[in-house]
N, C-alpha and C positions, 0 to 999 in steps of 0.2 A: 801588740801586747796580749798575752794570754790572761783571761780573767780567771781569778782564783776565788774559791769560797774560803773565808777565814772563820774559824770557829775554835772553841776550846778543845784541846787535845783529849780524845777519849783514852781511857785507861789502856785499851788494847794497842795504842800507838806508842806506849812507853818504850818498848824495845827498839823500835825504829828511831826514836828520838835519842836514846842512849847511843846507838850506833853512829848517828850523825854527830853527836857531841864529841864522841871519841875521834872522829875524823877531823873535826876542828882542832881538838886538843893536839893531835899528832902533828898537824900542820904547824901549829904554834911552837911545839916542842922542837921540831926539826929546825926551825929558823932561829929560835931563841932558847936553846936548852938551859941556859943559866937562869931563866925565869920560870921554867916549867919542870918541876920534879917528875921523874919517871912514873911515880905512883899518884900524881895529882888527880887524874881522872877517877881512879878508884877511891881515893881518900876524900875528895871534895866535890868534884863535878857530878859524878854519878849519884852520890847520896843526895845532892841538891835536887836532882831530877826525880829520884825516888820519893823524896819528901813532898814534891809537887803533886803527887797522886794519892796522898793520904791526908786524913784530917788530923786535928790536934791530938786525938787519942790513938793515932796510928792505924785507923781503919781505912781500907781502900776507898777512894772516891771514884765515881763513874767517869768523871772528867776532871782535868786539872784546872784550877782557877787562874793560874798564872802562866800557862804555856798554851800558845795558840798555834794552830797548824794552818797551812795553806794547802788546799786540795784543788786539783785540776781534773774535772770530769770524774770526781770520786777517788782520784789517786793522790796519795800523800806526796807532796812536792817540797815541803819545807816547814819550818817552825820558827817561832820567836819565844824566848823564855824571859819572863820578867821577874824581878825580885818578889818573893812570896808575900811580903808584908804589904806590897803596893795596893792590893785589892782586898785587904782586910775589911770586914764589916763588924763594928764601926772602924773607921780608918785610924790607924795608929801613927803613921807618918805620911805627910802629904808629898811624897816624892817616890820616884821609881827609877830603877836601874835596869837597862836591857842587858841581861846576862849573856845571851847568845842569840844570834840570828843565823839561820842556815837554810840554803836552798840546794836541793839535789842537783848535781851537775847537768843532768839532762833537761832541767827546767830553768837553767840560768839564762840571763840576758832576755828574759821575757817579762820583766817588770814585777816578778813575784815578791822580791825583797821590798820593793817600794810599797806594794799592797799590804804587806805585813806591817811595815812601819806606819802606814796611813792608819791602820787599825789601832796601833798602839798610840798614835798621836790623838786619835779620837777619844781613846780611854783617858788620856792625860787631861783633855778638856772636860770630859764628863765627870772625872774624879777630882778635878781642880788641883792636880799635882803642882807643887811649886817648882819642881825640877824633874826632868826626864833626861837621863844621861846614858851614855854607853862608853866603854873603854875600847879604843882601837889601838892595837899594837903597831909599832912603827912600820914593819914590812907590809902590812895589810892595806895597801893604798886603795884597793878596790872598795873596801868597806869605808874608808875615809871619804872617798868620792860619793858613795851612796848616802852617807849621813849628811854631808854638805848639801847634796842635791835635795834632800828631804827637809832642809831648813835648820839643821843642827849647826851650832857654832862651837868653836873650841873654847872650852871653859877653863882648862888648866893643862899644863905640860909637865910630865914627869921625867926627870933626868936620872940616869943611873950610872954608878961607878962601881966596878967590882970585877971579879974573875969571870971568864967566859966559859968555864967548864960546866959540866952537867950539874944542875941544882940538886941539893941533898933531898932525899925523900922526906915526905911528911909522915907524921904518925898516922896510923889507920883510923878511920872514922869509927866512933862508938856505935854499938849496936842499937841503942835506943834512938827514938825519933827526937830531933832537935839538938841544938848545941854541938854541931859538928866540930867547930873550931875550939871547943873547950879543951881538947887534949893537946892542941898545938900551943896554947898560950904559955905553959911552963917552959917551952923551948925557945920562946921569943924573949931574948935577953936585952934587946935595945929598943928604944922608942921608935926608931925607923922601922924595924921589923913589926912592931905592934901596929903601926899605921898601915903597913901592908896587909896585916891580918884583918884590920877593920875594913879596908877597901875590898878584900875578898869577901868578907861577910856581907857587906852591903850589896856587892855584885851578885852574890848567890842568894841573897834574901834569907840568910840563916842567922842563928843566934850565937853570940859569943859567951853567953852566960851559962849555957847548959840547961836552962829551964825549959 
């Protein structure tokens, strides 16, 4: 097992993290295009990462409070992104969602993902979170095995019925900081879609209110 140093992601690592998140998104969209709009990374995922490197006033932070990187001998090897509100001071909600976990291909099968999750589990203990969760899409059995190995248990199962064609694009994210999903809500005409929006909001740690 390769030992990694786990620390808060520095601002200068943002572009690497964005590239990795796009790689994850593309893998998901290829296997399940009906669930991942073609512009989802631009409209939701990338803005959530951008917001992880700014404060409430939109000023850049030297490091992200909710994205942690794994480094091997000083080299970026992977990261884990948590919901932004999880580490608020004072705490606003006693729970946390793992939005993404990624290890570069050349560093896989060396225990780095487990080390990232160990760091997050320690944060869960220190912050007394009632719930630490992650969503794993059905084709991603490697991630499912990882979370099971690290002591996570299945909390719920989501069933889907619908067309298998490419998902419709999302509205673009607003320019201002916060409230990324506020533009999406007018397009959500059913309770089921609203629940999906809430799940995305919690996973990305962003606000539905636009405040």
